[in-house]
N, C-alpha and C positions, 0 to 999 in steps of 0.2 A: 433623460432619457426613460419612458415606462415604455414597456412590452405589455401589450395588450391583447397581441394574437397569442392562443395557446398552443398555437403550433410551435410558434419560436419560443413560445417557454418549454415547452416540453423537449424541443432540438436542444437549447442551451443546457438544461440537467441531462440530457443524453450524452453531451458532449464534454461536462463536468466528469460524467460517471466511465465515461471514455478514457480521457486521462487519468484517472486515477486509476486505471486497470491497467493501463499502457506501462506507467511508473511503477506500479506494483510494490509500492513502498507508502507508507504513511506520510500525508502533504499536507503543511500549513498554508495557509489561505495567500499567504506571500509565493509561495511556489505555485500555486494555481494561476495566480494573477501575472508571473512570469509568461505562461504556456499561453494565456488568455491572451495578455494585451500584446506580446509580439504577434499573435496569430490576428490580433483585431477580431476576437470572435464574439465579443462581448465587452462590454465595460466593466469595469472595478465594482461596483456597486451594485449593479443586476449579479454579476457573479457570488458576493457576498450573501445579495438575498437567498438566491439560490441556492445555495452550499447548505444556509442556515435551515431552507425547507428540507434540501435531501438531507439532513441530519434529523430532521424532527418527524419524518417519514420513514426514518431508518433504511435511508438506502446508504448513509453513511455513521458511523460512528466516530467518536472524538474522544482523541486520548490526549490529554494535556490541551497542546494547541495545536493537533494533527488531527488531519481525518482519514479515516481508512474504509475502503470498500466496504461494504457489507454482504454477505452471501445474497442477502433480497436485492442489493444494488446488481452486483454483478446476473444474477439469473434475470433481471429486468431487462440490464443491458444486452444480453444477450438474444432476448426474443425481439430486443428491438431494434440491434446496431444498423438495418438496413436502412433507418431512418435518418442516418448520417450522412450527408454528402461525401462521396469517396475524398475528394480534395481536402476538405478536412480532417477525416481519417487520417490520409497520407499523412499530412502537416503535421500531427497529433505523434503518429507514428516517431516520424522524424526527430521532432523536437523532444519528445520524453526519451528516446535512447542518450541524446546526447547531456540532458539533464539528469536523466537515474545515474549516469557515469560520475557526474560533480556531485550529487546529492548522496552518492553512495560510498565517497571520498569522505564525508565528514564523518561516517558511521566508523566504527572502530569494532570490528569483529576479533572475539578472542576463543580459542579452542585449545582443549589440554586434554590427557588423557594421564591416568594414574593407575598403579595399583590399589584396588580399593580391599575390602576384607571381605572374606570367603571365598579366596582364590578367583575374584572377579575384577574387572576395571570398569573405572567411573571414565565417562564423557564429560566435560564441564566444558559449558557453551556458554559465551556471553556476548550482547551487541549494547557498545555505547555511543548516544549521540552527545556531542559536545561535553564529554565528561559524566554527562548523566545517565546510569544504568536504564536500557530502555526491557532487556530482558538476561535474565540469567538464571541457568537449568542445569541440573548435571542428571545425566544418564547411566545407570548401571547397565554396562555390556558385559557378555557374557566371557568375551574372551578379548584378546589385544588387538585383533583384527576388526571386530566389530567394532571396538571404542574409534580404531582410528577411520573406519568407513564411515561412521556418526561424523566426526571432525570434521574430515573434508566434504562432506555430503553439506554439512552447515556452512562451512566457510565459502562455499561455490555459491549457495541458495540462500543465504541468511536473509536477506528481506522476506524473500517468498517464505521460508519455515516460519517468520516472525508475524507473517498477516495470517497465515494460517492458523497458528496457534492462537491470534487474537480473534479471529472469526471466529475458531471453536469455542473460547474461551466466553465470547461473548452473545454466543447464538440464545435466542428464546428457548428456552425450554419446558418454560409453563404450560 
């Protein structure tokens, strides 16, 4: 199946950006295809081609086999989200909510804090996926209360924080 209508191409790209934003996680093509195929939104081959195109145009970035929505992708989506039919947006929001919970279960989030040097505390944070580290970071916090707050925030919002860190690090600064 070839899409020759540029409106269909644009809408399908926006659908992929919406899925990524709704999930709020780095996603593999397999995870995209679960949503796309269940909703009969487009076929697998078109999806793959469009994801590659979005990557090439820097709307996505890729780490290992996972795609992450870039700031450019998020900003573009915010301007053009009205172009996606409401029924499709509702479907994506519903399915993303259910899938996000199962994807999060695959992630192992570890936090802890300890007494550091010079009378301060260290907050140690990490995310692992299938035993492979995605993120490991330590923060110096002035007090035990701040270290605990950092750990609590990371535990509740690890996926969002991970994406924010990745987008910040991958931001084009040239």
